[in-house]
N, C-alpha and C positions, 0 to 999 in steps of 0.2 A: 725702647724700641727693640724688643726681643723677637724671636722667631714667630711668636703668636701675632704680634703687631703686623709683621710683614705678610704672614699667611693671610690674615684678614684683608689687608690692602690688596693683595694679588688675587683674592677671590672675587673682587669686584668685576663687573662686566668690562670687557675691553682690556686695554693695557694702561696701567696707571701712569706710565711715563711715555706712552706711545710705542709704536713698533718700528720706528726708524732710529738709526744710530744718533748718538750725540754728535753735534756739529763739529766740535773740536777734534774728536776722534776720527770722524769721517774725513776731515781735511788732512790730518796727519797720516792716516792709514793709506791714503792713495799713493804715497811715495815709498811704502815699506815693502820689502821682499817677503812673500809668504813664508811662514815658519811655524814653530810651535808656540802657541799663545795661551795665556790665561786671562780671563776677565774676572776681577775680584769684586765681590759684592754686586753681582751682575743682575740680580732681580729676575726679570721676565725674559731676558736674553737678547734684547734688541741689538746691543753692541757686538755680542759674540756671534750672532747670526750674520751680521754685516761682515765681520772679519772672515767667517767661514765662506761667504760668497766671494771673497777676494782670494780664496785659496789657502788661508791659514788653517792649521790643525788646532782647533780651539777647545778649551775647557772653560765652561761657565761655572764659577763658584758662587754659592750663596748659602745662607742659613735657612732660607725658606723653601720647603719642599714644593709648595704651591707655585712659587715663582719659577723654580727649575722645571716643573712639569710644563708650564706655559712656554718656557724656553725651548724645550724639546719639541713641543707641538709646533712652535713657530718655525723651527728649523725644518721639521718634516714637511710642513706646508710648502716650503721653498725648495724642497728636494736637497737639503744640505745635511751634512754629518756634524754632530755636536756632542761632545762629552760634557757631563755635568758632575760637579763635586759638591755634595751637601755637607755643610759644617760651619762652625764658628771660625772666624779668622784668628781668634786666639789660639786655635789648634793647628793652623795652617803651617805646613812645612813643605819646602820644595827642594829637590836635589840641586846642589850647586851646578851652575852652568848647564841647565837643562831646558831653558826657554829662550826664545828669540824675542818675545813680546810680552810685557805685562801691562794690563790696562786697569786703571783704577778711576772710574768715573763715578763721582758722588759717593766715594767710599769714606763715610764720615764715622770716625772712631775716636774714642778718648785718646789724648795725645800719646801716652805711653804705649798703648797698643798700636796706634798708627805707626809710630816710630819703629816698633819691632817688625810689623808687617812690611814696611818699606825696606828695612834692612834685609829681610828675607827675600824680598823681590829683587833687590840689587844683586844679592848673592846668586839667585836663581838664573840671572841673565847670562847668556853666553857672550863672549867678546863680540862687539858690534850689535848686541841686542838693545832693545829700546823699551823704555817705560813711558806710558802716556797717562797723564792724570789731569783731571779737572775737579775742583772742589769749591765750595762756598767759603768765603772769608767772613770775619766778624762784621764787616760792613753790610752783610746781607741781613742781619737782624733787623726786624721791623719792616722789611720790604714786602713781605707777604707773597713773594713770587716763587717760593720753593726753599728747600733745604731745612735742616733741623733748627728749631728755635732755641737752641741750647749753645751758649758760647763755647763750652768745652769741646764741642764736636766740630767747630769751625777751625780753619787753619790759616795762619799767616804765611806769606811767601818766604820769609826768612826762616820759619820753622821747616818748611819743605827743603830749603837749600841745605840745612844741616842734616835733615833726615835722608837726603838723597846723595850723601857722600859716596863716592865710588863711581858716580856717573858724570859724564860731561853734559852739563845742562845747556842744550841747544835752545830751549825755550823755558823761561821762567818769567811770567808776567801776570800782573793783576789788572783787571779791567771790569767795567760794567758793560754787560752785553745783553741783548734781548734773547730770551730762551723760550721756546715753544715745544714742550715735551709732555704730551698727554694732559691729564687734568691737574697734576700737582706741580708742574714746572712751567709757569706762564708769566712772562713779563721781564722787565729789566732786572738783572741779577748781578751781584758783586761776587766775582769768581777769581780764582787763581788757576792758571794753566801751566803745565810743565811737560816738557819732553826731554828725557835724558837718555844718553847713549853710553853703553858700557865700553870702555876703551879696549 
């Protein structure tokens, strides 16, 4: 699933995962004070644009130039400002204590890379900053309702607990929930949800 894969997916008509924010992010973001935010592996921009509408100063990161073009277009249609950052998360670095919010919705990476990116995210948060994450667990395999069909890209809650050291985990839960996000995320899905706050 390299940049070419995602460019082709995002060239399809409409929005592959819809143009509305992820449910878990929407619910959590309602209580957050606007600040400096980044959405990792953001694709076509639906989550970043929602945060911008709430007053956050948002950067949408992704490796797909096509996805980021659609993100900028979606923001412009809604009269919002959005920065974009093209690149592979393997190369992502953030200044320590430079962000108030890090969002990782469906950021599925090989475990060593995911752990490094999450360490970087924790370091990047200011005191009081928040990380919001939702990902598919191995129980999602075979459901056909979304997510990578590769065990190595799915994550266990206990893995996340280790990888998010340095945050107070306000939420860390596994559940099966209905998801309706565009063409590719439809149906009951086995997920883990996390919200961590930097002391």
